[in-house]
N, C-alpha and C positions, 0 to 999 in steps of 0.2 A: 908739311911733308910733301914729297913728290911721290907719285903713285907707283913708280918702279921700286920704291922702298917700302911700300905698304906691306905689312906682315899678314900673310895668309894663315888661317888656322888649319893646319894639315893634320888629319887624324889617321890617315892610312897611306902607306906607300907600298905598291905592289912590287914584289921581288923581281919580276921579269915582265918586260913588254910595256908596262904602264908605270914607270917610275915616278912620273909627275902626276898621276891620277890621284885625285883627292876631293874631299868636300871642302868648300871654301866659304868664308864669310867676308864680305867686302863692304866698303862704304857706299853710300848712295851717290850716284852721279846725276840724279834727277829727283826733284821734290814735287810730286804730283799735287800736293795741297797748295803749295805756293803757285804752281802753274795754273791751277783752277782759279785762284783769286786774281791773278794777273789777267786771265782771259775774261773774267767777269768785269774787271775794271773798265774794259773797253765798251761795255754796254751801259755803264752808268753815266748820267749827265754830269758834266764838269761842275765843280763847285770850289770855292776858295774859302780858306779859314777866316782871314781877316782878324780884327781884334787887337792888332799890335803885339808888343812884347808880353811875355808871361811875367807875372809877379811871383815872388817867393811865398811859400815854399814850392819848389819844383819836385814833383813826385811821380813815379811810375813803377808799379810792381808787375806789369805785363799780365795781369789777370784778365785784361780785356784788350781788344785791338786798339793800339794807340799810334800806329803809323799813319801817314797821309793816305786817304782813300776817298773815293767818290761814292762809296756804298751808302745809300740813303738810310740804311738800318743802323749805321754806326754814327753817333753824334759827333759833329765837328769838335765839340768841347772836349772830347776824349783825346784829341791829338796832342802829342808832346814832341814829335820828331819831324824832321824835314825830309828824310829819305826812308825807303821801304825795302832795303836789301836784306835785313836780318829776318829771321824766322821766329815769330812769336808762337810758342807752343808749350804744352805741358807734359810731353812724353820723352824728351831727351834728357832732362836733368835728373840727378839722383838726390833726393832729400833737399829740395830747394827751400829757401826761407818761406815762400808762399807759392801757391799754385800759379804757374805761368812764368816763362823766362823769355829773353831774347837770345837766340842762338846765332853765333857768328861761325861761318864756314866758307867754303869755296863755291857756293851756289848763289846766283843772283836772285833778285826778288821775284823773277818769273820762274824760279825752280830749276833753271838750266845752269850749267857750269859757266864761269867767266871765260874759260878757254876749254872747249870741248875737243880740240884737235891735238893738243900737246899735253900728254900726261905729266910732263915735267915742268909745266908752266907754274911760275911762282911769283907772288907779288901782293900788293894791297888788294883786299877782297871786300868784305862787307864793311860799310860805314854806317854808323848810327849817330846822327847830328841832332842836337836839341834845337827846338825852336828858340828864337831870340828871347833873352831874359833881361829884365830891367834890374840892374844892380847899381843904378846911378845914385841912390841915396845911402849907400853903404861904403865902408872903407875896410882896409885890412885889419883894423882893430875890432871889427864886429864878429870875429870868429866864424867866418863863412867857410863851410866845408861841403865838399861833394862826397857823399858816402854811398856805397853799393856793395852787393855781394857778388862774388865771382867764382866760377868753377870750370876747370878744364875737363874735357872729354865727356863726362856724364855717361850716358849709354851709347854715345857715338864714338868718334875717332879722336885720339889724344893728339894735341899739338906737340911737335917735336921741339927740341931745344933751339933750333934755328927759327922756329915760328914764334909769333908774338902777338899780343894785343896791346895797342897803344892808346893813351888818353891825351887829347890835345885841347887847348883852350884858344879862343878867338878874341882878339882885341879889335873892336870896330874902328877905333881912331888911328890905328897903325896900318892904314891901307888895307884893312881886312886881312891881317896876317894870322896864321895859325902857329901856335907854339906847342911843341911836345912837352908834356909834363912828366909822364910816367909810362913805362913799358913793362909788361909782364911776359916773362919767357915761358915757352911751352913746357909742359910737364905731363906726367901721367895723372890719373884721376886723384883728386883730393876732395875733401869736404868743401862746401862753400865757405869762402873766406870773406869776413867783413872788413872792407877797406875804407879808410878815411883819407881824403886829399884836401889839404887846406888851400884856400885861395889867398895868396900873399902879395901878388903883383898889383900895384895901384892901377895898372892899365885895364885890369879885368872889371873894375867897378864903374861900368858905364851901362847905359841903355843899349841893348843889342848884343850883350855878351852871349856867347854860345860855348858849348863843349861837345866833343865828339869822341866816340870809340871807333877804332879801325883795327882789323886783324890782318896780319901778313901770313899767307898760307898758300897751300896748293890751290890752283885755280881750276882744277879739273873735277871737283866733286865736293861732297859734304865731308871734307877732311879738316883736321886741325881745329876742332870745335872748342869754343868757349861759350859759357852760359852766364848771362848777366841778369841780376834780379834786384829788386827793391832799391831803385835809384832815387836818391834824396839829396836835394841841395837847399840849404837854409843857413840863416845866421844864428849866432848865439849857441853854437854847438860845442860841446865838450866831449871828445872821443872817449874819455874815461867814464863818463856817466850817461851818455846817450842811450836811451831805450825807447822803444816804440810801444804804444798801447795797442797791441795787435795780437789777436789769435787768428791764425789763418790755416785753411786747408792746404796741404802740401801736394797731394797726389790726386790724379783723377781716378774715379771708380769706373768700372766697365761692365759689371754683371752682378746680378743677384742669384745666379744659378751656380750650382756646385762646380761644374766642370766646363761649361760652355759659355761663350758670349752670345751665341745665337743658336736656335735649333728649330726644327719644323714644328709648327703649331699643332698639327695633329698628333705628333709624337708626344709633345708636352702634355696635351690634354688627356692622354691615356693614363698618366699617373703624375699629376702636377707636383705633389708634395715630394716625390722621390727626386726631382730635379732641382728643387730649391736649395739654396745654401743652408747647411745645417748650423743651427745656433744663431747667434747674433751677428749682424754685420759690423764692420769696423771702418772708421776713417782715421787717417793720419793727419795730425795737426801740429803746428808749431806755435809756441808762445814766445814772442819777441820781447817780453817784459819779465823782470825778475819777480814781480808780484804774482801770487796765485790769481786765477780767474775762475769765477763761477759762470757757467753757461749752460744752455739747453741745446741739445742736438737732436737729430732725427733724420728720417728720410721720407720723401713724398713721392708717390707714384701717380702719374696722370695718364689717362687715356681719353682723348677727345674732351668731353665736358665732365668726366668723372675723375675724382681725386680720392686717393687713399693716403692718409697722413699717419705716420708712425713717430710722434714726438716722444722724447725721453725726458725723465725728470732732470733736474739740475745736476751737473757734474762739476768737479773742482779740479783744476790743473795745478801742477807744481809751477815753479818759476821757469826761467829760460830753458827751452829745450823742446823735444818732440814728445807729443802725447798720442797714445793710441786709444781712441775712444770707441768703446763698444756701444752699438745702438741696438736696443732690444727690438727684435723684429715681430714679437708676438706671433710667431709661426706664420708670417705673411706668405701668401701664395697668390700669384697673378690670377685674376678673375678670368676663367675660361669661357664665360658666357658672353663676352663683349663682341665676339666675331666668330663666324664659322670657319673662315679660310685662312686668316692671318691676323697678326696684331703687332703693333709697335707701341710699347709703353715708354714714357719719359720718366726716368728715375732721377731724383735730386736728393743728394746728401747735403745737409746744412747744419750750421749751428747759429743760434740766436744770441747776439751780443752786440753791444754798441762799442765799436772801436774805430781805429783809424780808417780802415778800408772795408766797406761792406761787400764789394764784388768778389773778394777772395774767401767769403764765408759760405760759398755754395759751389758744388760741382755736380754736373748732370751728364747723363748718357742715355742712349736709346737701347732698350732691351728689345731685340728684334726676334719675332717669331714668324718666319715665312716657310720656306721649304728646304732649308739648308742648315747644316751644323757649322759652327766656327769655334775655334779656340782663341783667336787673336782679337785685339781690340780695334782693328781697322787701320792702324798706323804702322808704317815700317820704319825702323831705325837703322836697319842694316839690310844687306842683300845676301841671299844664300844660293849656292850653286854647286854642281859637280862638273868635272871637266874631262869626261872620257866618252868616246863614241859607244853607244849601247848602254850607257849609264842609266840607272833607274833611281827615282825618288818616290817614296811612298809615305803617306801620313795615315796613321791608325785612327779609326773612329769605331764607336760602338753604338748600335741602335737597339733599343729594347722593343721597338715596334717594327715588325716585318714590313718592308716597303720595297719599292722599285727605285734603284739608283739610276738617275737619268743623265747626270752631268756633273761638272766640277767648275767652281769659281777659282780663278788663280789671279793673284796680284803680282803682275810682272814689273820688274824694274830694270831699265837699261844700265849697262856698265861699260863705259868707254865707247861702245858701239851699239848701233841699233840692230837687234837680233830678229826683226820681223821676217827676215828671209830664212831663218833657221827653222827646222821642222822637228816635230816630236809626235809620238803616238800616245794617245790617252790610254791609261791603264787602270784597272781595278783588280784587286787580289783578295782572296779569302785569307783566313788565318791559319798559320801552321805553327802552333805552339808558341805564339808570341811574336812571330815575324811573318812577313808576307808569304803567302802560300801560292796555290794555283791561281792563274788568271780566271776571273769570273766569266769572261766572255771574250771573243775576238773583237778587236777594234782595228780597222784597217785605214781609217780616214786620217790623213796627215794634217797636223795642226801647226800653227806658228804663234809666237808670243804677240799679243796686242797690248799697246800701251795707251792708257787714258789718264787725263789729269783729274785730280780730286782726291778727297779723303774717302776711304772705304769703297773705292771704285774698282771692281774686279772684272776681268775678262771671263766670259762664260763659254764653256766647251761642252758639247753634247756627245754622249757615247753613241756608238753606232746602233745600239739597241738597249732598252732598259734591262737592268740586272736585278734579280731578287737578292736582297741581303737581309740577314737577321743575325744579331750579335756583332762580333768583331769583323771588320773589313778594312781595306786599305785603298786609298786613291792616290794617283800621281801620274807619272809619265816615264817613258823610255825615250832618250834623245838620240838623234842621228849623228851628231858630231861632238867634237871636244869643246865647242863653244859654251861659255857660261850662260845658261838660260836663267838669269838671276830672278829669283822670286823674293818677295818681301819677307823679312824676318822681324817679327814684333818682339822687341826686347823688354817690354813692360809685362809680358806674360812669359811663362816658361813651361812649355809642354813638349819640346823637342826631345828631352832626355828619355821620355817613355813612349813618345808617339812617332818620332821621325826616324826613318830607315833609308839607307841608300845602298846601291850595289854598283860596283865599279867595273862594269863590262861583263861580257859573256864568261861564264865559268866561275865568277867570284861569288862569295857568300854575301848575304844581307848583313849589313853592319848597322848598329844603333848609333845615331848621331851623338857627338860630344859637344856640339855647338848650342849654346843656350838660346832661349827664345821660343817663339811659336811661328813656324813657317806658315805663310798665309795661303793655304789651300783648303777649300771648303767643298764637301760633297753636297749635291743637290738631288732632291727626291721627288718622286711622282706625287707625293702627298699634297704639294701645293696646288695641284690641278684638281679642284673639287668639282662637284656636280654643277656649280654655277657656270662652268665653262662649257658644258655640253652644248653642242650646236654651234660653237664658235671655234671652228677648226682653222689652223694655220695652213695655208697653201704651201706645199713644198716646192718652191722655186727660188730663183736667185734675183728677183726683180730689184730688191733693195736690201740694205743692211742698216742696223741702228746701233748707236753707241753713245755713252756707256750704258750698260745694262747689268746691274741695277743703276738707275739714274737718281740724281738729286734734284737740281733745279732746271736742268736742260737735257733735252734728248735730240741728238743729231741724226738725220735721215740721209743716207747716201744711196742715190739711185745708181744703177749700173750703166746708165747712159743719160745724156742730156735730154730733158723733156721741157717743152716751152711752158705748158701749164698742167699742173697736177694738184691733187688734193690730199691732205693728210688729216685724218680724224682719229681722235682718242675715244675709246669706248670703255665703259666700266665693266665689272664682272657680269652684269645682267645683259650686256650688249647694247646699253643705252649710250648714245653719242654724248660725250662730255663737252667737247669743243672741236671745231674744225679750223683748218688753216689752208689758205691758197698758197701755192709755191710755184717757182719757176727755176729751171736749171737742173743741176745734178745734186746739190746739197741744200738742205733746209734744216734749221734749228728751231725746235719747239720749246717754249717756256712751260715748265711744269709746276711753277710756284703756286698756282691755284689749286693743285691736286693734293689731296691727303695721301698719306702713305698707303700703299696697297699694290695690287696686281691689275694691269690694264692691257687693253688691246690697241695697237696702232694699226690703222687701216689706211692703205695707200691706194688711190684710184688715179690712174694715169690716162683714163679715157680710151678712145679708139676701139671701143667695143670689148676691151679686156676686163675680166673679172677683177674686183678689188683683191688686194693681197694683204695678209695680216701677219703681225708678229706680236707676241706677248712681251711685256716689259714690266719691271718692278720700279715703283716710285718709293724712294726711301725717305 
């Protein structure tokens, strides 16, 4: 598709003055997760795969990262492909065969569009090429098939009829020529289709055979998406009888809490049982074999060196199809004694079985307890915006624990243009019968969207002054122009229908959103600043800035001016220096890989008799 034909979801047209004013849902024109991986690649030492051609069977279900990478944490033996343009993920497909797919769209491997300047640009986009495969000891009589599962759209954007995904085969002895075998024409969402492609040309049966998928699509964003899963190439295949001895988890889990994916630790500790998911947890699995399967499932919770395991007795599946497995939780509640200020638990859902692929038998997530609430799972599949001057966006939250609201995390996404020069005013409202009511306080500081690469990386904005909240409240912004201030919309969760409200300019009424998903806006509370921070005050100046915050593996420090020599120190909650680093210039990046999750202080000392300057940051 081309972006001028992209269909907006319009839920309100004003009768006069603002006939084009609306709330809109759009495609992603930037993938921050791919961008973060591409940035990290530059820091890894180069390495080569070696080992020659692959032998049969060739297999990849994308439940782990299998593209070329220098990341030392990813074994070279996992690599199956020559290029890294596709997006391996578990949040765009709908009911995939197994957890994890390769998504084709109009974004490069670095998360940026192939053509950012022409919204109508169209052509070949992502390519996924297999490593060389040795077929030299086989012939067309050996029933060699390439088989895989394919779905258009998923939770993303549907490929139009003029869009396509093509499959091509490579003949080494023919001057290295590629031959198109099959093309699939774009369509709206369907279930995953199991596709079989026979290899019949004698030229394919050589050492060095390869195959590749390539999509033809809009080159200006994550449009015209296809999702590929469970790629398998082998001999002696009969499409009428082929089955896989495979029971696989299909979807990622993201929380054990009833309503939230994250919440303030101090709020949770006030009444832990009330916030936990009521009843048993559930995982969705698929059996790729017609025979029933006996298996044991469960979930495991880890915090540092502590483990809580909730195994279940053996269960029995039916044949081919989707299984919804309930896991008895035994009224599990997160242990509130592990930490006074914050906690991050790793939760793993699993099933125990000996089958084709062990890596798709487990899914894990982090249950975060800091000083903020969240509905979303940390990933954006679409972008949400309104397009009217004076327009307001508000997300409803409820706290059972009275506290001071101090700021908001917002996950911004660019769309066609960088909106860092646009401005908005941060807002918080009380409740007025189920819609936003009076503003809780005046906020006069102008803000602008900030964009950061990475998963679950939000920009933080502080209110002019803390605001007391208890019960229902709303957080969001009022914008200055008709520019789309696109915020991430998580399509794997769905809270917008009851939590998201918008107002299209002065004099209009609050409206409830009709766009599904969970807009990625999170309120931040004073509760995260416990007594351990007493005596460690931030100096209110503009000597430097840090990003992203919260951070994952890296934290970048940006001074307001060039300094020949300066020092950066990281302190823990007690004020103890964890490590220090010498820097020069205006920008310096710190590695946080050695730090455990928690809240830290960054202290900058630029000498010349000036006092050190400090900022708090969160390591996720």
